[in-house]
C-alpha positions in Angstrom: 69.4 26.0 62.4 65.6 26.3 62.7 63.7 25.5 59.6 60.3 27.1 59.5 57.4 26.3 57.1 54.9 28.9 56.0 52.7 28.5 59.1 55.6 28.6 61.5 57.1 31.6 59.7 53.8 33.4 60.1 53.5 32.6 63.8 57.0 33.9 64.3 56.2 37.3 62.7 53.3 39.0 64.6 52.3 42.1 62.8 52.5 44.5 65.7 56.1 43.6 66.4 56.9 43.8 62.7 55.8 47.4 62.4 58.1 48.4 65.3 61.0 46.4 63.8 60.5 48.0 60.4 60.5 51.5 61.9 63.9 50.7 63.4 65.2 49.2 60.2 64.0 52.1 58.0 66.0 54.5 60.1 69.1 52.3 60.1 68.9 51.9 56.4 68.7 55.7 55.9 71.7 56.2 58.3 73.8 53.5 56.7 73.7 51.2 59.7 72.1 48.5 57.5 73.9 47.7 54.3 71.6 46.4 51.7 72.6 46.6 48.0 70.0 46.7 45.2 68.5 43.3 44.6 70.2 41.1 42.0 67.9 39.9 39.2 69.2 36.9 37.2 67.0 35.8 34.3 66.2 32.1 34.2 64.1 32.1 31.1 61.7 34.4 29.3 59.1 34.1 32.2 61.3 33.3 35.1 63.9 35.1 37.3 66.0 34.5 40.4 66.1 37.4 42.9 68.9 37.7 45.5 68.5 40.2 48.3 71.1 40.5 51.1 71.1 42.8 54.1 73.8 43.2 56.8 73.4 44.8 60.2 75.7 44.7 63.2 73.6 42.2 65.1 72.0 40.1 62.4 72.1 39.5 58.6 69.9 37.9 56.0 69.8 36.8 52.5 66.6 36.1 50.6 66.5 33.9 47.5 63.3 34.1 45.5 62.4 32.5 42.2 59.5 33.8 40.1 58.3 31.3 37.5 55.5 32.9 35.5 54.3 29.6 33.9 54.0 27.6 37.1 50.2 27.5 37.1 50.4 24.7 34.5 52.5 22.7 36.9 50.1 23.4 39.8 53.0 25.2 41.6 53.1 28.7 43.0 54.8 31.3 40.8 56.8 32.7 43.7 59.0 30.4 45.9 62.0 31.0 48.1 63.5 31.4 51.5 65.1 33.9 53.9 68.2 32.7 55.7 69.1 34.6 58.9 72.6 34.4 60.4 74.7 36.0 63.1 76.7 38.8 61.5 79.8 38.3 63.6 80.1 34.5 63.2 78.0 33.6 60.2 76.2 31.0 62.3 72.9 30.2 60.6 69.9 30.8 62.9 66.9 30.0 60.8 65.5 29.4 57.3 62.1 31.0 56.9 59.5 30.7 54.1 60.3 33.5 51.7 56.8 34.3 50.3 55.4 34.4 53.9 58.1 36.8 55.0 57.4 39.0 52.0 53.7 39.1 52.5 53.9 39.9 56.2 56.7 42.4 56.2 55.1 44.2 53.2 51.8 44.5 54.9 53.6 45.7 58.1 55.4 48.4 56.0 52.0 49.7 54.9 50.9 49.8 58.5 54.0 51.7 59.3 53.2 54.2 56.6 49.7 54.5 58.1 51.0 55.0 61.6 53.4 57.6 60.4 51.4 59.5 57.8 47.7 59.2 58.8 46.9 61.4 61.8 44.2 59.0 63.1 43.7 55.3 63.7 42.0 53.9 60.5 38.6 52.3 60.9 38.0 51.5 57.2 40.0 50.5 54.2 39.6 50.0 50.5 41.7 47.2 49.1 42.3 47.0 45.3 43.3 43.4 44.5 42.5 40.0 45.9 45.8 38.2 45.9 48.1 37.1 48.7 49.2 40.6 49.5 45.6 41.8 49.8 44.8 39.0 52.2 47.9 39.8 54.3 46.9 43.5 54.4 43.4 42.7 55.5 44.7 40.5 58.3 47.2 43.1 59.4 44.7 46.0 59.4 42.2 44.0 61.3 44.7 42.7 63.9 46.7 45.8 64.5 44.3 48.7 64.0 41.0 47.0 64.5 39.7 47.9 61.1 36.2 46.6 60.8 35.0 47.9 57.4 36.7 46.8 54.2 35.7 47.5 50.6 37.4 45.2 48.1 37.7 46.0 44.4 39.0 43.8 41.6 38.1 42.9 38.0 36.7 39.4 38.8 33.6 40.0 40.9 33.1 36.4 41.8 36.7 36.1 43.1 36.2 39.4 44.9 33.1 38.1 46.6 35.0 34.9 47.6 37.8 37.0 49.0 35.4 39.0 51.1 33.8 35.9 52.5 37.3 34.6 53.4 38.2 37.8 55.3 34.9 37.7 57.2 35.5 34.1 58.1 39.0 34.8 59.5 37.7 38.0 61.3 34.1 37.6 62.4 33.7 41.2 63.5 34.8 42.5 60.1 32.4 43.5 57.3 34.1 43.0 53.9 32.1 44.3 51.0 32.8 43.6 47.3 33.0 46.6 45.0 32.9 46.3 41.2 36.1 47.7 39.8 34.3 50.2 37.5 32.8 51.8 40.6 36.2 53.1 41.7 36.0 56.0 39.3 32.3 56.7 39.9 31.4 56.4 43.5 34.4 55.9 45.8 33.3 55.0 49.3 34.5 57.3 52.1 37.4 55.5 53.7 40.5 56.1 55.8 43.0 54.2 53.6 43.1 53.1 49.9 45.7 50.4 49.2 46.4 49.1 45.7 47.9 45.5 45.6 48.0 44.6 41.9 50.5 44.1 39.1 48.6 46.5 36.8 50.1 48.4 33.9 47.4 51.1 34.2 46.4 53.2 37.1 43.9 51.5 39.5 43.8 54.1 42.3 41.2 56.7 41.6 42.3 60.3 40.8 39.7 61.8 43.2 41.0 60.4 46.5 39.7 62.5 49.4 42.3 64.9 50.9 42.2 63.1 54.3 42.5 59.6 52.8 45.9 58.0 52.7 46.6 56.3 49.4 49.2 53.5 49.3 50.6 51.7 46.3 52.2 48.3 47.0 51.9 46.1 43.9 53.7 48.0 41.1 57.3 47.0 41.7 58.6 47.2 38.1 59.2 50.2 35.8 56.3 49.1 33.5 53.8 48.7 36.3 51.4 51.5 37.5 48.8 51.8 40.2 48.8 55.6 41.0 47.4 58.0 38.4 50.1 60.6 37.5 47.7 63.5 38.4 47.5 62.3 42.0 51.3 61.9 42.3 51.8 65.5 41.0 49.1 66.8 43.3 50.5 65.4 46.6 53.8 64.8 48.4 55.2 61.4 47.9 56.8 59.2 50.6 58.5 55.9 49.7 59.8 53.0 51.7 63.2 52.9 50.0 64.3 56.0 48.0 67.1 54.2 46.2 64.9 51.3 45.1 62.0 53.5 44.1 64.2 55.3 41.5 64.3 52.3 39.3 61.5 50.1 40.5 58.5 52.4 41.2 56.9 52.4 37.8 54.2 54.8 39.0 56.7 57.5 39.9 59.0 56.8 36.9 56.2 57.0 34.3 54.7 60.1 36.0 58.2 61.8 35.8 57.9 63.0 39.3 60.3 65.5 40.8 62.5 63.2 42.9 63.8 66.2 44.9 60.4 66.3 46.5 60.1 62.5 47.3 60.8 61.6 50.9 62.0 58.3 52.4 60.1 57.0 55.4 63.3 56.5 57.3 64.0 60.2 57.1 60.5 61.0 58.3 60.8 58.6 61.2 64.2 60.0 62.3 62.9 63.5 62.3 65.1 64.6 59.3 61.8 65.4 57.5 58.9 66.6 59.7 55.6 64.8 59.0 53.7 68.1 59.2 55.7 69.4 56.2 54.4 66.5 54.0 50.9 67.9 53.3 50.1 69.5 50.0 47.2 72.0 49.8 45.8 70.4 52.9 46.0 66.8 51.5 47.8 63.9 53.0 50.8 62.5 51.1 50.8 59.2 49.2 52.9 56.3 50.2 54.7 54.0 47.7 56.5 50.8 48.6 58.8 48.7 46.5 60.3 46.4 49.1 63.9 46.1 50.4 66.1 43.4 51.9 66.3 45.5 55.1 62.7 44.7 55.7 63.5 41.0 55.6 66.2 41.7 58.2 63.6 43.4 60.3 61.4 40.3 60.0 64.4 38.1 61.0 64.9 40.2 64.2 61.3 39.7 65.1 61.6 35.9 64.4 64.7 35.7 66.6 62.9 37.4 69.5 59.8 35.4 69.1 61.7 32.1 69.1 64.3 33.1 71.6 67.2 32.1 69.5 
C-alpha cells in the first residue's frame, strides 16, 4: 500500500484531472452507481468529533476518517486530521493511504471549478474570495492553475492576515494580482468579478446581497445547519444548484435557514447528465448560485485520479 504525505497527496491530485473525475462521480452518484451513505458523526467531546465517510463504486472504493478537535491550537496541532484509504472494490486490496485534509482541500476546490465550468457561460478571469484559510488558498491555486485567473480580491475580517494571504498567493503565482479588500467593503463597493466564493465558517451571511446577475456566487464553507454564507434574499432570487442534494438537506445551513423551496434545488449531477438543462437554471436573467457541502463520492473521485497518476 502506498502511503502519501500531504505533499505527495497534492502531487497525485492535479486540479484539472480532479475536475473531470468529479464530473464523472457526480453523475454516478446521481444514478446510484456510487453508493455513499451520509457521513457518520461520532462525538468525542464537547469540541471534537470523528467523521466517517465511505463510498463504493464498481472499480474503486474509499473510506475517509477525519477528526476535528476544536481546541488543538493550544497543543500546536491542526484542528482537522485524517486520512483517506483507497481499496479495490472486488478484492478489498488496499492501494493507498492519502492525507485527508489535503484530499478535502483539493477536491473541494475542484468541485467549485466544476460548478464554474458547468454554470458560468465564460472562462473566469477574476474572482473574489471571502476567507483566508486552507480552502481559500486551495481555491486560489486551482483557479490560477486551471482557468488562468489573474485577478483576485480577497476579503476577511483580519486585514493584516488578508494582506499576508494576498502576498502568499502572489508569491506562488507571479502573474497573479491579489488585492486585499476590507470585509466592510463587500456591502458597499463590490468589485466587478466573474466569481464570488465564500470559504468561511460564518454564522451570518458574508456573500453580498447585490451580486451582479452575471457573477456566479459559490458557498463552500457553511457545512452545518447553524452556518450561513448566503443571504436569504439571494437564495430566494436565484435558482440553486448543489453538489449533493441529499447532504444539502441537512448540512447546508444557508438553505435550511432561508427555508428554500427544495423542489427548485438542482443537483449538479443531474445538470451534468442532461436531466436538467443548464439553460433552464437562470432566474430573471441571473446566473444560479452554487452551494457545496462535500461528499465521500468526491473523495472516491480523488482516489481515481491518484490511482491514475501513480499508475497503481
